[in-house]
C-alpha positions in Angstrom: 174.0 95.0 52.4 170.3 94.1 53.9 169.1 93.4 50.3 171.8 91.2 49.9 171.0 89.3 52.9 167.4 89.0 52.0 168.7 87.5 48.8 171.2 85.0 50.0 168.0 83.9 52.6 165.8 83.4 49.7 167.9 81.2 48.1 168.7 79.4 50.6 164.6 78.5 51.5 164.6 77.9 47.7 167.2 75.2 47.3 165.8 73.6 50.3 162.7 73.0 49.2 163.2 71.9 45.9 166.2 70.1 47.9 163.5 68.0 49.3 162.1 66.6 46.0 164.8 65.4 44.0 164.8 61.8 46.2 161.2 62.0 46.5 161.4 58.2 47.7 163.6 58.5 50.7 162.0 61.6 51.7 159.2 59.1 51.9 160.3 57.1 53.8 162.3 59.3 56.0 158.9 61.6 56.6 156.9 58.4 57.5 159.5 57.1 59.7 159.7 60.4 61.6 155.9 60.9 61.3 155.4 57.4 63.1 158.5 58.2 65.8 156.6 61.7 66.8 153.1 59.6 67.1 154.5 57.7 69.6 156.2 59.9 71.6 152.7 62.6 71.3 150.3 59.1 72.5 152.6 58.6 75.3 152.4 62.2 76.6 148.7 61.9 76.1 148.5 58.4 78.1 151.1 59.8 80.4 148.0 62.8 81.0 145.0 60.2 81.3 146.7 57.9 83.3 147.8 61.1 86.1 143.9 61.9 85.7 142.7 58.9 86.5 145.0 57.9 89.4 144.2 61.2 90.8 140.0 60.9 90.2 140.5 57.7 92.1 142.9 58.7 94.7 140.0 61.2 95.7 137.4 58.1 95.8 139.3 56.2 97.8 138.9 57.8 101.5 139.8 56.8 104.8 136.6 56.4 107.2 137.3 57.2 110.7 134.5 55.6 113.1 133.6 57.3 116.1 132.1 56.2 119.5 128.7 56.7 120.3 127.5 60.1 122.0 130.1 62.3 121.7 129.6 66.1 122.1 129.9 68.7 119.4 134.0 69.4 120.3 134.5 66.2 120.7 134.0 65.5 117.5 135.4 69.2 116.4 139.0 67.6 118.5 138.7 64.9 116.2 138.3 66.6 112.8 141.1 69.2 113.9 143.4 66.4 114.3 142.9 64.7 111.1 143.1 68.3 109.6 145.9 68.8 111.2 148.2 66.6 108.6 149.6 68.0 105.4 149.0 65.3 103.3 144.6 65.6 103.9 142.4 67.5 101.7 138.9 67.0 102.9 137.5 66.0 106.2 133.3 65.2 106.1 131.6 64.3 108.7 128.9 61.8 108.1 126.2 61.1 110.4 124.1 57.9 111.0 121.0 58.5 109.4 123.5 60.1 105.9 125.4 56.6 106.5 122.1 54.6 106.7 121.2 56.4 103.2 124.5 56.0 102.1 124.3 51.9 102.7 120.5 52.0 101.1 121.6 53.3 98.1 124.9 51.0 98.2 122.2 48.0 98.2 118.9 49.3 96.3 118.8 46.1 94.5 119.0 44.0 98.0 116.0 43.7 99.7 117.2 41.3 102.3 119.2 44.0 103.9 116.6 47.0 102.8 114.6 45.5 105.4 117.1 44.8 107.8 118.1 48.2 108.2 114.4 48.7 108.9 114.6 47.0 111.0 117.9 48.3 113.2 116.8 51.8 113.7 118.4 55.1 112.8 121.4 54.1 115.2 123.0 51.0 114.0 126.3 52.5 111.9 128.0 54.7 113.9 129.0 58.2 112.9 132.5 58.9 110.9 134.1 61.0 109.4 135.4 60.5 105.7 138.8 61.6 104.8 140.1 62.6 101.4 144.1 62.5 101.0 146.6 63.8 98.2 149.2 61.1 99.3 147.9 57.6 99.5 151.0 56.7 100.1 151.0 58.4 103.5 147.6 57.3 104.2 147.9 55.0 107.0 149.6 58.0 109.0 146.0 58.5 109.7 145.5 55.5 111.5 148.7 55.8 113.6 147.6 59.9 114.9 144.5 58.6 116.1 145.7 55.6 117.9 147.3 58.1 120.2 145.7 57.3 124.0 143.8 61.0 123.3 141.9 59.2 121.1 140.6 56.0 122.4 137.9 56.9 124.0 136.6 58.8 120.9 137.9 57.3 117.7 136.4 53.3 117.5 137.9 52.1 114.3 140.2 53.5 111.1 139.4 51.9 107.5 141.8 53.1 105.2 140.1 52.3 101.5 139.0 50.2 99.7 141.1 47.5 98.8 139.8 46.6 95.2 139.5 51.0 94.8 144.0 51.0 95.7 143.9 47.1 93.4 142.3 49.8 90.5 145.6 52.7 91.7 148.0 49.9 91.6 147.0 48.9 88.1 147.1 51.9 86.5 150.1 53.1 88.3 151.9 50.5 86.9 150.4 50.9 83.8 151.7 54.5 83.3 155.6 53.0 84.3 154.7 50.5 81.0 153.6 53.5 78.7 156.8 55.8 79.9 159.4 53.1 78.8 157.7 51.5 76.0 157.0 54.7 74.3 160.5 56.1 75.5 162.2 53.0 73.7 160.0 53.1 71.0 160.2 56.0 70.2 164.0 56.3 70.7 164.2 53.2 68.7 162.0 55.1 66.1 163.8 58.7 65.8 167.0 57.1 65.0 166.0 55.0 62.3 165.0 58.6 61.5 168.5 60.1 61.8 169.8 56.9 59.5 167.2 57.8 57.3 168.0 61.7 56.9 171.5 61.1 57.4 171.6 58.9 53.8 169.0 61.4 52.0 171.6 64.4 52.8 174.8 62.7 51.7 173.4 61.2 48.7 172.4 64.8 48.2 175.9 66.1 48.6 177.0 63.4 46.5 174.3 64.1 43.9 175.9 68.3 43.7 179.3 67.5 45.1 180.4 70.1 41.0 178.1 72.0 42.8 179.5 72.5 45.7 183.3 72.4 44.9 182.4 75.0 42.2 180.8 77.7 45.0 183.9 76.2 47.0 185.8 77.9 44.2 183.8 81.2 44.5 183.9 82.2 47.4 180.5 80.8 48.8 181.2 81.0 52.9 180.8 77.6 54.6 176.9 78.8 55.8 176.0 80.0 52.4 176.6 75.9 51.3 174.6 74.3 54.2 171.7 76.3 54.9 170.2 74.7 52.1 170.8 71.2 53.9 169.2 71.9 56.6 166.8 73.8 55.6 166.1 70.2 53.9 166.2 68.4 56.9 164.2 70.4 58.8 161.6 70.3 56.2 161.5 67.0 56.8 160.3 67.5 60.7 158.0 70.3 60.0 156.1 67.8 57.5 156.4 65.1 59.3 154.9 67.3 63.0 152.2 68.5 61.0 151.3 65.3 59.9 151.7 63.5 63.4 149.7 66.2 65.3 146.6 65.4 63.6 146.9 61.8 64.1 146.7 62.5 67.1 144.3 65.1 68.0 141.7 63.2 65.4 142.5 59.8 68.4 142.0 62.5 70.8 138.7 63.7 69.3 137.3 60.6 68.1 138.3 59.2 71.4 137.4 62.1 74.1 134.2 62.8 72.6 132.9 58.5 74.0 134.2 59.2 77.1 133.8 63.1 77.9 131.1 62.0 80.1 133.4 60.3 82.4 135.8 61.7 85.3 139.2 59.8 84.6 138.9 60.7 80.9 136.9 63.9 80.8 140.0 65.7 82.5 142.1 64.8 79.5 139.5 65.2 76.8 139.0 68.8 78.5 143.1 69.3 78.7 143.9 68.3 75.5 140.8 70.9 74.1 142.8 73.7 75.8 143.5 76.3 72.7 146.8 76.9 75.0 147.4 73.3 75.3 147.4 72.4 71.6 149.7 75.1 70.2 151.7 74.8 72.6 151.9 70.6 72.0 151.8 71.8 67.5 155.4 73.8 68.8 156.4 70.9 70.4 156.1 68.4 68.2 157.4 70.9 65.1 160.3 71.6 67.6 161.2 67.5 67.9 161.0 66.6 64.5 162.9 69.9 63.1 165.7 68.5 65.7 165.9 65.5 64.3 166.1 66.5 61.2 168.9 69.3 61.7 171.1 67.2 63.7 170.6 64.4 61.0 172.1 66.9 58.5 174.9 68.5 61.1 176.1 64.4 60.9 175.9 63.8 57.4 177.8 67.2 57.0 180.3 66.8 59.4 181.4 63.8 57.1 180.6 64.2 53.8 181.1 68.1 52.9 184.1 68.9 55.2 184.1 72.3 55.2 186.7 73.1 58.0 189.6 71.6 54.9 189.2 74.8 53.1 
């Protein structure tokens, strides 16, 4: 019994593979369109992860500055720090001393001699002490200012700055680009997937028409519906497998080639390291194959439902 089942499985796989090359041009067309669809889906995933990482890196660099009044004691500074740290979206709070603030400003304007000379003449206490606050949710950053505007902090906090406008604009642009990528990729992938389904549908329909006499004989001698459907499902799945392998190769060639060039930039190094992780590489490969096979199987099932009519015998 097991030998007979194994023989049936081998026959189905062999027939499906042979059928793949009976209509070579349709096979090439179906595979090519599916390659494009799977490539777009995969690139959309890569770009989405890249945008997320870029936004996270930019968000960490976009810090709120809490400027303190001069002459505060350590307990007073600690009370302000504890209040800021109590907010659940605050990631870190770093004290910037007057000397450190002066050094940072001098580093930012190291090529501007006028500003450097002005700093030397002003002395060490020209800049106030402050807290640099990193957050995990930029939209909630105004809550820091609301908290420190309470009466109990008026004699401790001089002012609150909620980050650089240009950095926020960059983050907003990255978020907008991410939404555009997602919407555009969904529309493109859906359109190309539909074309793939139609092409494979017609390919399977022609295969059924070409083998109509063989199928009729198989029905007469008692072949089961699954025995007849099997080769067509295998053939359609092979379209997805071949297209998936090609799409995976194209996408990872781009990731590797471009990733090497930008791997030293924080916004992109995380993406490159993420997709070069062996577990992620295997997961991407299997996911692309699964999507390709799913498109092929759906196309095949639709064609067989319309043209094989196995329910009527």
